[in-house]
MIKOLTOR-213012 format. One record per residue: x, y, z of N, C-alpha, C in turn; residue in three letters. Coordinates in Angstrom, 3 decimals, always signed. Layout:
@n_xx: X, n_yy: Y, n_zz: Z, ca_xx: X, ca_yy: Y, ca_zz: Z, c_xx: X, c_yy: Y, c_zz: Z, rest: ALA
...
//
This chain:
@n_xx: +96.603, n_yy: +77.129, n_zz: +65.027, ca_xx: +95.470, ca_yy: +77.030, ca_zz: +64.131, c_xx: +95.185, c_yy: +78.403, c_zz: +63.561, rest: UNK
@n_xx: +94.913, n_yy: +78.498, n_zz: +62.279, ca_xx: +94.530, ca_yy: +79.739, ca_zz: +61.643, c_xx: +93.226, c_yy: +79.503, c_zz: +60.908, rest: UNK
@n_xx: +92.242, n_yy: +80.335, n_zz: +61.195, ca_xx: +90.936, ca_yy: +80.228, ca_zz: +60.542, c_xx: +90.784, c_yy: +81.427, c_zz: +59.615, rest: UNK
@n_xx: +90.394, n_yy: +81.181, n_zz: +58.382, ca_xx: +90.151, ca_yy: +82.268, ca_zz: +57.445, c_xx: +88.709, c_yy: +82.200, c_zz: +56.969, rest: UNK
@n_xx: +88.098, n_yy: +83.360, n_zz: +56.806, ca_xx: +86.734, ca_yy: +83.456, ca_zz: +56.288, c_xx: +85.726, c_yy: +82.717, c_zz: +57.142, rest: UNK
@n_xx: +86.025, n_yy: +82.517, n_zz: +58.436, ca_xx: +85.114, ca_yy: +81.752, ca_zz: +59.288, c_xx: +85.181, c_yy: +82.258, c_zz: +60.723, rest: UNK
@n_xx: +84.137, n_yy: +81.930, n_zz: +61.467, ca_xx: +84.076, ca_yy: +82.303, ca_zz: +62.883, c_xx: +83.378, c_yy: +81.191, c_zz: +63.663, rest: UNK
@n_xx: +83.558, n_yy: +81.207, n_zz: +64.974, ca_xx: +82.955, ca_yy: +80.224, ca_zz: +65.866, c_xx: +81.642, c_yy: +80.795, c_zz: +66.410, rest: UNK
@n_xx: +80.584, n_yy: +79.977, n_zz: +66.423, ca_xx: +79.282, ca_yy: +80.403, ca_zz: +66.944, c_xx: +78.502, c_yy: +79.167, c_zz: +67.401, rest: UNK
@n_xx: +77.359, n_yy: +79.407, n_zz: +68.026, ca_xx: +76.487, ca_yy: +78.325, ca_zz: +68.467, c_xx: +75.978, c_yy: +77.557, c_zz: +67.254, rest: UNK
@n_xx: +76.006, n_yy: +76.232, n_zz: +67.350, ca_xx: +75.607, ca_yy: +75.364, ca_zz: +66.240, c_xx: +74.252, c_yy: +74.722, c_zz: +66.504, rest: UNK
@n_xx: +73.473, n_yy: +74.546, n_zz: +65.457, ca_xx: +72.223, ca_yy: +73.790, ca_zz: +65.563, c_xx: +72.512, c_yy: +72.284, c_zz: +65.540, rest: UNK
@n_xx: +73.711, n_yy: +71.920, n_zz: +65.083, ca_xx: +74.078, ca_yy: +70.507, ca_zz: +65.007, c_xx: +74.502, c_yy: +69.993, c_zz: +66.376, rest: UNK
@n_xx: +75.491, n_yy: +70.686, n_zz: +67.000, ca_xx: +75.990, ca_yy: +70.248, ca_zz: +68.298, c_xx: +76.906, c_yy: +71.310, c_zz: +68.893, rest: UNK
@n_xx: +76.545, n_yy: +71.862, n_zz: +70.037, ca_xx: +77.413, ca_yy: +72.803, ca_zz: +70.748, c_xx: +77.820, c_yy: +73.999, c_zz: +69.919, rest: UNK
@n_xx: +79.133, n_yy: +74.162, n_zz: +69.755, ca_xx: +79.675, ca_yy: +75.240, ca_zz: +68.947, c_xx: +80.096, c_yy: +74.694, c_zz: +67.595, rest: UNK
@n_xx: +80.145, n_yy: +75.575, n_zz: +66.617, ca_xx: +80.572, ca_yy: +75.179, ca_zz: +65.285, c_xx: +81.319, c_yy: +76.306, c_zz: +64.616, rest: UNK
@n_xx: +81.845, n_yy: +76.031, n_zz: +63.442, ca_xx: +82.560, ca_yy: +77.007, ca_zz: +62.643, c_xx: +81.669, c_yy: +77.404, c_zz: +61.477, rest: UNK
@n_xx: +81.529, n_yy: +78.721, n_zz: +61.265, ca_xx: +80.612, ca_yy: +79.246, ca_zz: +60.258, c_xx: +81.346, c_yy: +80.162, c_zz: +59.284, rest: UNK
@n_xx: +80.889, n_yy: +80.180, n_zz: +58.038, ca_xx: +81.485, ca_yy: +81.043, ca_zz: +57.021, c_xx: +81.147, c_yy: +82.500, c_zz: +57.337, rest: UNK
@n_xx: +82.170, n_yy: +83.351, n_zz: +57.438, ca_xx: +81.970, ca_yy: +84.777, ca_zz: +57.680, c_xx: +81.650, c_yy: +85.518, c_zz: +56.388, rest: UNK
@n_xx: +81.991, n_yy: +84.914, n_zz: +55.277, ca_xx: +81.707, ca_yy: +85.445, ca_zz: +53.948, c_xx: +81.620, c_yy: +84.242, c_zz: +53.019, rest: UNK
@n_xx: +81.126, n_yy: +84.432, n_zz: +51.796, ca_xx: +81.069, ca_yy: +83.285, ca_zz: +50.888, c_xx: +82.461, c_yy: +82.676, c_zz: +50.688, rest: UNK
@n_xx: +82.514, n_yy: +81.346, n_zz: +50.650, ca_xx: +83.782, ca_yy: +80.637, ca_zz: +50.468, c_xx: +83.659, c_yy: +79.774, c_zz: +49.213, rest: UNK
@n_xx: +84.569, n_yy: +79.974, n_zz: +48.278, ca_xx: +84.533, ca_yy: +79.211, ca_zz: +47.034, c_xx: +85.119, c_yy: +77.814, c_zz: +47.215, rest: UNK
@n_xx: +84.593, n_yy: +76.886, n_zz: +46.443, ca_xx: +85.094, ca_yy: +75.509, ca_zz: +46.443, c_xx: +86.608, c_yy: +75.530, c_zz: +46.247, rest: UNK
@n_xx: +87.315, n_yy: +74.725, n_zz: +47.052, ca_xx: +88.766, ca_yy: +74.634, ca_zz: +46.944, c_xx: +89.534, c_yy: +75.601, c_zz: +47.828, rest: UNK
@n_xx: +88.826, n_yy: +76.552, n_zz: +48.453, ca_xx: +89.489, ca_yy: +77.522, ca_zz: +49.331, c_xx: +89.890, c_yy: +76.855, c_zz: +50.636, rest: UNK
@n_xx: +91.120, n_yy: +77.106, n_zz: +51.071, ca_xx: +91.580, ca_yy: +76.587, ca_zz: +52.364, c_xx: +90.950, c_yy: +77.440, c_zz: +53.453, rest: UNK
@n_xx: +90.267, n_yy: +76.787, n_zz: +54.398, ca_xx: +89.543, ca_yy: +77.491, ca_zz: +55.460, c_xx: +90.333, c_yy: +77.484, c_zz: +56.749, rest: UNK
@n_xx: +90.875, n_yy: +76.334, n_zz: +57.120, ca_xx: +91.570, ca_yy: +76.187, ca_zz: +58.397, c_xx: +92.911, c_yy: +75.500, c_zz: +58.146, rest: UNK
@n_xx: +93.959, n_yy: +76.069, n_zz: +58.730, ca_xx: +95.311, ca_yy: +75.550, ca_zz: +58.566, c_xx: +95.818, c_yy: +74.991, c_zz: +59.882, rest: UNK
@n_xx: +96.613, n_yy: +73.947, n_zz: +59.807, ca_xx: +97.401, ca_yy: +73.443, ca_zz: +60.933, c_xx: +96.643, c_yy: +73.411, c_zz: +62.254, rest: UNK
@n_xx: +95.767, n_yy: +72.473, n_zz: +62.412, ca_xx: +95.005, ca_yy: +72.361, ca_zz: +63.648, c_xx: +95.005, c_yy: +70.926, c_zz: +64.111, rest: UNK
@n_xx: +94.729, n_yy: +70.762, n_zz: +65.375, ca_xx: +94.588, ca_yy: +69.417, ca_zz: +65.905, c_xx: +93.117, c_yy: +69.148, c_zz: +66.167, rest: UNK
@n_xx: +92.470, n_yy: +70.056, n_zz: +66.897, ca_xx: +91.029, ca_yy: +69.944, ca_zz: +67.153, c_xx: +90.371, c_yy: +71.241, c_zz: +66.735, rest: UNK
@n_xx: +89.225, n_yy: +71.127, n_zz: +66.216, ca_xx: +88.506, ca_yy: +72.318, ca_zz: +65.793, c_xx: +87.019, c_yy: +72.052, c_zz: +65.947, rest: UNK
@n_xx: +86.248, n_yy: +73.098, n_zz: +65.909, ca_xx: +84.806, ca_yy: +72.971, ca_zz: +66.073, c_xx: +84.134, c_yy: +72.789, c_zz: +64.721, rest: UNK
@n_xx: +84.446, n_yy: +71.719, n_zz: +64.080, ca_xx: +83.814, ca_yy: +71.355, ca_zz: +62.815, c_xx: +82.905, c_yy: +70.175, c_zz: +63.116, rest: UNK
@n_xx: +81.616, n_yy: +70.368, n_zz: +62.944, ca_xx: +80.651, ca_yy: +69.318, ca_zz: +63.252, c_xx: +80.459, c_yy: +68.374, c_zz: +62.067, rest: UNK
@n_xx: +79.929, n_yy: +67.190, n_zz: +62.369, ca_xx: +79.703, ca_yy: +66.139, ca_zz: +61.370, c_xx: +78.464, c_yy: +66.430, c_zz: +60.531, rest: UNK
@n_xx: +78.549, n_yy: +66.009, n_zz: +59.273, ca_xx: +77.400, ca_yy: +65.992, ca_zz: +58.379, c_xx: +77.594, c_yy: +64.856, c_zz: +57.389, rest: UNK
@n_xx: +76.505, n_yy: +64.181, n_zz: +57.031, ca_xx: +76.578, ca_yy: +63.155, ca_zz: +55.993, c_xx: +76.731, c_yy: +63.790, c_zz: +54.616, rest: UNK
@n_xx: +76.427, n_yy: +65.093, n_zz: +54.517, ca_xx: +76.606, ca_yy: +65.852, ca_zz: +53.276, c_xx: +77.481, c_yy: +67.058, c_zz: +53.593, rest: UNK
@n_xx: +78.770, n_yy: +66.830, n_zz: +53.863, ca_xx: +79.662, ca_yy: +67.907, ca_zz: +54.303, c_xx: +79.971, c_yy: +68.914, c_zz: +53.199, rest: UNK
@n_xx: +80.416, n_yy: +70.109, n_zz: +53.625, ca_xx: +80.817, ca_yy: +71.125, ca_zz: +52.652, c_xx: +82.323, c_yy: +71.388, c_zz: +52.715, rest: UNK
@n_xx: +83.047, n_yy: +70.567, n_zz: +53.494, ca_xx: +84.499, ca_yy: +70.709, ca_zz: +53.569, c_xx: +85.139, c_yy: +69.334, c_zz: +53.706, rest: UNK
@n_xx: +86.452, n_yy: +69.305, n_zz: +53.494, ca_xx: +87.197, ca_yy: +68.057, ca_zz: +53.667, c_xx: +88.608, c_yy: +68.393, c_zz: +54.128, rest: UNK
@n_xx: +89.235, n_yy: +67.421, n_zz: +54.770, ca_xx: +90.602, ca_yy: +67.604, ca_zz: +55.248, c_xx: +91.567, c_yy: +67.223, c_zz: +54.141, rest: UNK
@n_xx: +92.703, n_yy: +67.904, n_zz: +54.140, ca_xx: +93.750, ca_yy: +67.611, ca_zz: +53.167, c_xx: +95.007, c_yy: +67.189, c_zz: +53.911, rest: UNK
@n_xx: +95.925, n_yy: +66.612, n_zz: +53.235, ca_xx: +97.177, ca_yy: +66.197, ca_zz: +53.854, c_xx: +97.112, c_yy: +64.765, c_zz: +54.324, rest: UNK
@n_xx: +98.209, n_yy: +64.314, n_zz: +54.884, ca_xx: +98.327, ca_yy: +62.925, ca_zz: +55.293, c_xx: +97.821, c_yy: +62.659, c_zz: +56.697, rest: UNK
@n_xx: +97.571, n_yy: +63.706, n_zz: +57.468, ca_xx: +97.056, ca_yy: +63.528, ca_zz: +58.827, c_xx: +95.787, c_yy: +64.344, c_zz: +58.985, rest: UNK
@n_xx: +95.022, n_yy: +64.041, n_zz: +60.033, ca_xx: +93.810, ca_yy: +64.806, ca_zz: +60.297, c_xx: +94.122, c_yy: +66.228, c_zz: +60.742, rest: UNK
@n_xx: +95.372, n_yy: +66.492, n_zz: +61.123, ca_xx: +95.746, ca_yy: +67.812, ca_zz: +61.628, c_xx: +96.347, c_yy: +68.682, c_zz: +60.530, rest: UNK
@n_xx: +95.980, n_yy: +68.473, n_zz: +59.296, ca_xx: +96.539, ca_yy: +69.251, ca_zz: +58.188, c_xx: +95.751, c_yy: +70.527, c_zz: +57.974, rest: UNK
@n_xx: +94.806, n_yy: +70.530, n_zz: +57.092, ca_xx: +93.978, ca_yy: +71.708, ca_zz: +56.865, c_xx: +92.634, c_yy: +71.279, c_zz: +56.300, rest: UNK
@n_xx: +91.702, n_yy: +72.223, n_zz: +56.310, ca_xx: +90.362, ca_yy: +71.962, ca_zz: +55.797, c_xx: +90.114, c_yy: +72.892, c_zz: +54.620, rest: UNK
@n_xx: +89.608, n_yy: +72.326, n_zz: +53.534, ca_xx: +89.247, ca_yy: +73.132, ca_zz: +52.366, c_xx: +87.764, c_yy: +72.948, c_zz: +52.073, rest: UNK
@n_xx: +87.200, n_yy: +73.925, n_zz: +51.392, ca_xx: +85.790, ca_yy: +73.849, ca_zz: +50.995, c_xx: +85.655, c_yy: +72.834, c_zz: +49.867, rest: UNK
@n_xx: +84.770, n_yy: +71.853, n_zz: +50.038, ca_xx: +84.557, ca_yy: +70.850, ca_zz: +48.999, c_xx: +83.450, c_yy: +71.273, c_zz: +48.031, rest: UNK
@n_xx: +82.794, n_yy: +72.373, n_zz: +48.358, ca_xx: +81.804, ca_yy: +73.003, ca_zz: +47.470, c_xx: +81.712, c_yy: +74.464, c_zz: +47.884, rest: UNK
@n_xx: +81.011, n_yy: +75.276, n_zz: +47.118, ca_xx: +80.815, ca_yy: +76.667, ca_zz: +47.516, c_xx: +80.013, c_yy: +76.702, c_zz: +48.814, rest: UNK
@n_xx: +80.435, n_yy: +77.567, n_zz: +49.749, ca_xx: +79.769, ca_yy: +77.683, ca_zz: +51.046, c_xx: +79.233, c_yy: +79.103, c_zz: +51.183, rest: UNK
@n_xx: +77.957, n_yy: +79.212, n_zz: +51.546, ca_xx: +77.313, ca_yy: +80.518, ca_zz: +51.676, c_xx: +77.709, c_yy: +81.198, c_zz: +52.983, rest: UNK
@n_xx: +77.678, n_yy: +82.514, n_zz: +52.980, ca_xx: +77.930, ca_yy: +83.279, ca_zz: +54.200, c_xx: +76.929, c_yy: +82.844, c_zz: +55.280, rest: UNK
@n_xx: +77.416, n_yy: +82.587, n_zz: +56.479, ca_xx: +76.556, ca_yy: +82.171, ca_zz: +57.584, c_xx: +76.303, c_yy: +80.676, c_zz: +57.658, rest: UNK
@n_xx: +76.712, n_yy: +79.933, n_zz: +56.645, ca_xx: +76.517, ca_yy: +78.483, ca_zz: +56.629, c_xx: +77.551, c_yy: +77.808, c_zz: +57.529, rest: UNK
@n_xx: +77.114, n_yy: +76.793, n_zz: +58.273, ca_xx: +78.056, ca_yy: +76.070, ca_zz: +59.121, c_xx: +78.970, c_yy: +75.195, c_zz: +58.266, rest: UNK
@n_xx: +80.253, n_yy: +75.211, n_zz: +58.611, ca_xx: +81.232, ca_yy: +74.374, ca_zz: +57.921, c_xx: +81.201, c_yy: +72.999, c_zz: +58.580, rest: UNK
@n_xx: +81.018, n_yy: +71.971, n_zz: +57.771, ca_xx: +80.875, ca_yy: +70.605, ca_zz: +58.285, c_xx: +81.825, c_yy: +69.668, c_zz: +57.553, rest: UNK
@n_xx: +82.034, n_yy: +68.500, n_zz: +58.162, ca_xx: +82.845, ca_yy: +67.460, ca_zz: +57.540, c_xx: +82.225, c_yy: +66.107, c_zz: +57.854, rest: UNK
@n_xx: +82.657, n_yy: +65.092, n_zz: +57.133, ca_xx: +82.177, ca_yy: +63.728, ca_zz: +57.348, c_xx: +83.160, c_yy: +63.021, c_zz: +58.278, rest: UNK
@n_xx: +82.769, n_yy: +62.828, n_zz: +59.530, ca_xx: +83.645, ca_yy: +62.170, ca_zz: +60.501, c_xx: +84.032, c_yy: +60.761, c_zz: +60.060, rest: UNK
@n_xx: +83.191, n_yy: +60.115, n_zz: +59.242, ca_xx: +83.490, ca_yy: +58.747, ca_zz: +58.804, c_xx: +84.738, c_yy: +58.681, c_zz: +57.935, rest: UNK
@n_xx: +85.175, n_yy: +59.822, n_zz: +57.392, ca_xx: +86.363, ca_yy: +59.844, ca_zz: +56.535, c_xx: +87.624, c_yy: +60.229, c_zz: +57.293, rest: UNK
@n_xx: +87.512, n_yy: +60.452, n_zz: +58.594, ca_xx: +88.682, ca_yy: +60.804, ca_zz: +59.394, c_xx: +89.542, c_yy: +59.576, c_zz: +59.644, rest: UNK
@n_xx: +90.832, n_yy: +59.792, n_zz: +59.811, ca_xx: +91.748, ca_yy: +58.702, ca_zz: +60.101, c_xx: +91.739, c_yy: +58.327, c_zz: +61.574, rest: UNK
@n_xx: +91.069, n_yy: +59.112, n_zz: +62.392, ca_xx: +90.947, ca_yy: +58.846, ca_zz: +63.829, c_xx: +89.470, c_yy: +58.894, c_zz: +64.202, rest: UNK
@n_xx: +89.093, n_yy: +58.423, n_zz: +65.369, ca_xx: +87.683, ca_yy: +58.441, ca_zz: +65.754, c_xx: +87.140, c_yy: +59.866, c_zz: +65.825, rest: UNK
@n_xx: +85.841, n_yy: +60.026, n_zz: +65.623, ca_xx: +85.252, ca_yy: +61.363, ca_zz: +65.718, c_xx: +85.385, c_yy: +61.914, c_zz: +67.135, rest: UNK
@n_xx: +85.292, n_yy: +63.258, n_zz: +67.271, ca_xx: +85.379, ca_yy: +63.848, ca_zz: +68.606, c_xx: +84.283, c_yy: +63.311, c_zz: +69.521, rest: UNK
@n_xx: +84.612, n_yy: +63.179, n_zz: +70.804, ca_xx: +83.606, ca_yy: +62.759, ca_zz: +71.764, c_xx: +82.755, c_yy: +63.956, c_zz: +72.151, rest: UNK
@n_xx: +81.566, n_yy: +63.712, n_zz: +72.646, ca_xx: +80.749, ca_yy: +64.813, ca_zz: +73.143, c_xx: +81.422, c_yy: +65.378, c_zz: +74.376, rest: UNK
@n_xx: +81.544, n_yy: +66.686, n_zz: +74.414, ca_xx: +82.306, ca_yy: +67.331, ca_zz: +75.463, c_xx: +81.473, c_yy: +67.630, c_zz: +76.693, rest: UNK
@n_xx: +82.123, n_yy: +67.562, n_zz: +77.828, ca_xx: +81.511, ca_yy: +68.033, ca_zz: +79.065, c_xx: +81.576, c_yy: +69.556, c_zz: +79.034, rest: UNK
@n_xx: +80.801, n_yy: +70.254, n_zz: +79.861, ca_xx: +80.887, ca_yy: +71.720, ca_zz: +79.885, c_xx: +82.316, c_yy: +72.218, c_zz: +80.135, rest: UNK
@n_xx: +83.070, n_yy: +71.547, n_zz: +81.000, ca_xx: +84.447, ca_yy: +71.979, ca_zz: +81.272, c_xx: +85.323, c_yy: +71.815, c_zz: +80.031, rest: UNK
@n_xx: +85.146, n_yy: +70.704, n_zz: +79.302, ca_xx: +85.928, ca_yy: +70.486, ca_zz: +78.086, c_xx: +85.574, c_yy: +71.528, c_zz: +77.036, rest: UNK
@n_xx: +84.282, n_yy: +71.827, n_zz: +76.903, ca_xx: +83.850, ca_yy: +72.826, ca_zz: +75.935, c_xx: +84.418, c_yy: +74.194, c_zz: +76.293, rest: UNK
@n_xx: +84.454, n_yy: +74.526, n_zz: +77.582, ca_xx: +85.007, ca_yy: +75.804, ca_zz: +78.023, c_xx: +86.492, c_yy: +75.901, c_zz: +77.647, rest: UNK
@n_xx: +87.250, n_yy: +74.837, n_zz: +77.889, ca_xx: +88.671, ca_yy: +74.852, ca_zz: +77.531, c_xx: +88.856, c_yy: +74.991, c_zz: +76.029, rest: UNK
@n_xx: +88.024, n_yy: +74.332, n_zz: +75.274, ca_xx: +88.097, ca_yy: +74.426, ca_zz: +73.820, c_xx: +87.769, c_yy: +75.839, c_zz: +73.359, rest: UNK
@n_xx: +86.786, n_yy: +76.466, n_zz: +74.017, ca_xx: +86.444, ca_yy: +77.850, ca_zz: +73.684, c_xx: +87.632, c_yy: +78.767, c_zz: +73.948, rest: UNK
@n_xx: +88.346, n_yy: +78.547, n_zz: +75.038, ca_xx: +89.524, ca_yy: +79.355, ca_zz: +75.345, c_xx: +90.586, c_yy: +79.196, c_zz: +74.262, rest: UNK
@n_xx: +90.777, n_yy: +77.976, n_zz: +73.783, ca_xx: +91.752, ca_yy: +77.735, ca_zz: +72.718, c_xx: +91.343, c_yy: +78.488, c_zz: +71.456, rest: UNK
@n_xx: +90.057, n_yy: +78.474, n_zz: +71.150, ca_xx: +89.591, ca_yy: +79.154, ca_zz: +69.951, c_xx: +89.638, c_yy: +80.668, c_zz: +70.104, rest: UNK
@n_xx: +89.416, n_yy: +81.162, n_zz: +71.316, ca_xx: +89.549, ca_yy: +82.605, ca_zz: +71.541, c_xx: +90.983, c_yy: +83.045, c_zz: +71.274, rest: UNK
@n_xx: +91.922, n_yy: +82.215, n_zz: +71.639, ca_xx: +93.326, ca_yy: +82.509, ca_zz: +71.359, c_xx: +93.560, c_yy: +82.585, c_zz: +69.859, rest: UNK
@n_xx: +92.971, n_yy: +81.652, n_zz: +69.110, ca_xx: +93.112, ca_yy: +81.654, ca_zz: +67.656, c_xx: +92.441, c_yy: +82.883, c_zz: +67.049, rest: UNK
@n_xx: +91.285, n_yy: +83.267, n_zz: +67.584, ca_xx: +90.577, ca_yy: +84.457, ca_zz: +67.090, c_xx: +91.403, c_yy: +85.700, c_zz: +67.373, rest: UNK
@n_xx: +92.032, n_yy: +85.770, n_zz: +68.539, ca_xx: +92.885, ca_yy: +86.906, ca_zz: +68.878, c_xx: +94.029, c_yy: +87.028, c_zz: +67.873, rest: UNK
@n_xx: +94.612, n_yy: +85.896, n_zz: +67.450, ca_xx: +95.674, ca_yy: +85.912, ca_zz: +66.450, c_xx: +95.175, c_yy: +86.495, c_zz: +65.133, rest: UNK
@n_xx: +93.968, n_yy: +86.124, n_zz: +64.741, ca_xx: +93.385, ca_yy: +86.620, ca_zz: +63.492, c_xx: +93.185, c_yy: +88.131, c_zz: +63.583, rest: UNK
@n_xx: +92.629, n_yy: +88.596, n_zz: +64.689, ca_xx: +92.368, ca_yy: +90.030, ca_zz: +64.855, c_xx: +93.667, c_yy: +90.827, c_zz: +64.868, rest: UNK
@n_xx: +94.708, n_yy: +90.291, n_zz: +65.467, ca_xx: +95.988, ca_yy: +90.981, ca_zz: +65.500, c_xx: +96.603, c_yy: +91.042, c_zz: +64.104, rest: UNK
@n_xx: +96.345, n_yy: +90.051, n_zz: +63.291, ca_xx: +96.905, ca_yy: +90.014, ca_zz: +61.937, c_xx: +96.241, c_yy: +91.032, c_zz: +61.018, rest: UNK
@n_xx: +95.002, n_yy: +91.438, n_zz: +61.369, ca_xx: +94.284, ca_yy: +92.405, ca_zz: +60.527, c_xx: +94.770, c_yy: +93.740, c_zz: +60.850, rest: UNK
//
């Protein structure tokens, strides 16, 4: 998974979420090649998935402000929405995302 222009932080929606680190223009690819990510649901999302599978990439469906949480509409996914995680599941997911963040930092 590669995240651009975004970071993981505590969400007001649910648990952890992905937030814009800088303004993101409509049509910009935010996340590439992922299976699970911390993108929370919204009925008025600011991103959408592209490709033939849910594990393709996420692009901004409108301009996103710096600090704004990146959201998607789970109802448009080809698979069921993520289940609410137990603390152990959330911890493992955080470890996976720390690995992705480490990749980003090494690339800079």
